[in-house]
C-alpha positions as CSV (number, residue, x, y, z in Angstrom):
1,M,-0.6,0.0,-0.1
2,A,1.0,3.8,-1.0
3,I,2.2,5.8,2.5
4,K,-1.3,7.7,1.8
5,E,-3.9,6.7,-0.6
6,V,-7.1,8.8,-0.7
7,L,-10.7,7.2,-0.5
8,H,-13.7,7.8,-2.2
9,T,-17.4,6.6,-2.7
10,D,-20.3,8.3,-4.7
11,L,-22.1,6.8,-1.9
12,A,-21.4,9.0,0.4
13,P,-22.1,12.9,0.4
14,A,-18.7,14.3,-2.0
15,A,-15.6,16.5,-0.5
16,V,-17.2,20.0,-0.2
17,G,-13.7,21.3,0.5
18,P,-10.1,20.7,0.5
19,Y,-10.4,17.3,1.9
20,S,-10.7,13.9,1.5
21,Q,-13.5,11.1,2.3
22,A,-11.3,8.9,3.9
23,V,-7.8,8.5,4.0
24,A,-5.4,5.3,4.1
25,S,-2.8,4.3,5.8
26,N,-0.2,2.6,7.1
27,N,-3.7,-0.3,7.0
28,I,-5.1,2.4,9.3
29,I,-7.5,4.5,7.5
30,F,-9.3,8.8,8.7
31,T,-12.3,9.7,8.1
32,S,-13.1,12.5,7.5
33,G,-15.8,14.3,10.0
34,Q,-19.3,12.8,8.5
35,I,-22.1,15.3,8.1
36,P,-25.5,13.8,7.9
37,I,-25.9,14.8,3.4
38,N,-27.9,12.8,1.5
39,P,-25.3,12.0,-1.0
40,K,-27.9,11.8,-3.7
41,T,-29.0,15.7,-3.1
42,G,-26.6,17.3,-1.7
43,K,-28.4,18.4,1.1
44,I,-29.9,17.9,5.0
45,E,-32.9,16.2,4.6
46,A,-33.2,14.9,8.7
47,A,-34.7,16.9,10.3
48,T,-34.6,15.3,13.9
49,I,-30.6,14.4,16.1
50,E,-31.8,10.0,15.2
51,E,-32.7,10.7,12.1
52,Q,-29.3,12.9,10.8
53,T,-27.4,10.3,13.7
54,E,-28.8,7.8,10.9
55,Q,-27.7,9.5,7.5
56,V,-24.1,9.7,9.6
57,M,-23.7,6.6,10.4
58,K,-24.7,5.3,6.5
59,N,-22.9,7.9,5.0
60,L,-19.8,6.2,7.5
61,H,-20.7,2.6,6.8
62,Y,-19.9,3.1,3.0
63,V,-17.0,5.0,3.4
64,L,-15.8,2.4,5.0
65,A,-17.2,0.4,3.4
66,Q,-14.5,1.9,0.4
67,G,-11.6,0.9,2.9
68,G,-12.5,-2.9,3.3
69,V,-13.5,-2.7,6.2
70,A,-17.0,-2.1,8.6
71,F,-18.1,-0.5,12.2
72,D,-16.6,-3.7,13.9
73,R,-12.6,-1.9,12.6
74,V,-13.3,1.5,14.0
75,I,-11.1,1.7,17.3
76,K,-11.3,5.6,17.6
77,T,-14.1,8.0,16.9
78,T,-15.3,11.8,17.7
79,C,-18.8,12.8,17.3
80,F,-19.9,16.4,17.4
81,L,-22.6,17.5,19.1
82,A,-24.4,20.9,17.5
83,D,-26.4,20.9,21.0
84,M,-26.0,19.0,24.5
85,N,-29.3,18.4,24.9
86,D,-29.4,16.0,22.3
87,F,-27.0,13.1,23.9
88,A,-29.2,11.0,24.8
89,A,-30.5,9.9,21.7
90,F,-27.7,11.0,19.3
91,N,-26.6,7.8,21.9
92,G,-29.8,5.6,21.4
93,V,-28.7,6.1,17.7
94,Y,-25.4,5.3,17.7
95,A,-25.0,2.3,20.6
96,K,-27.5,0.5,17.6
97,Y,-23.7,0.4,15.2
98,F,-21.3,-0.2,17.9
99,P,-23.9,-3.8,19.5
100,E,-20.0,-5.1,20.9
101,N,-17.2,-3.6,21.9
102,P,-17.4,-0.4,21.3
103,P,-14.5,2.6,20.0
104,A,-12.9,4.7,22.2
105,R,-14.4,7.7,21.7
106,S,-15.1,11.4,22.3
107,C,-17.9,13.4,21.5
108,V,-18.0,18.0,22.2
109,Q,-20.9,20.7,21.6
110,V,-19.7,23.0,19.4
111,A,-21.2,25.9,18.8
112,A,-21.8,25.3,14.9
113,L,-21.8,22.3,12.3
114,P,-21.5,23.5,8.2
115,M,-24.6,23.2,6.8
116,G,-26.8,23.7,10.2
117,A,-26.2,19.9,10.9
118,K,-27.3,18.8,14.6
119,V,-24.2,16.2,14.1
120,E,-21.1,15.3,12.6
121,V,-18.6,12.2,13.7
122,E,-15.7,11.0,12.0
123,V,-13.9,7.7,12.7
124,I,-10.1,5.8,13.4
125,A,-10.5,2.5,11.5
126,V,-8.4,-0.3,11.4
127,Q,-7.6,-2.3,8.0
128,G,-6.3,-6.4,7.8
């Protein structure tokens, strides 16, 4: 493998700036943060935190699949919430994707997210 392999899939939203959906290096995948953009329309269509979290996780699923891994290979996540009052509802959806041996995680409230999103998640996963 090259020192840096850029991963891209049309099944997840295209990068809207000078970044890649994900990069693999030395059997580790680093994803960029995913917000709840519907890749078919390029818009955030989900309204609730639960719906937005489902879209984020779906987007991450497709990015990870491009690197040949699934959520069971995720070792670290960083989660950004526009409102920490959404923490419990976010966790309800998030937990479905990590039913056993969940990854290490940080979860913080931020002042704002792109396009008015309520949630953004980035992950680090191991290939092989």
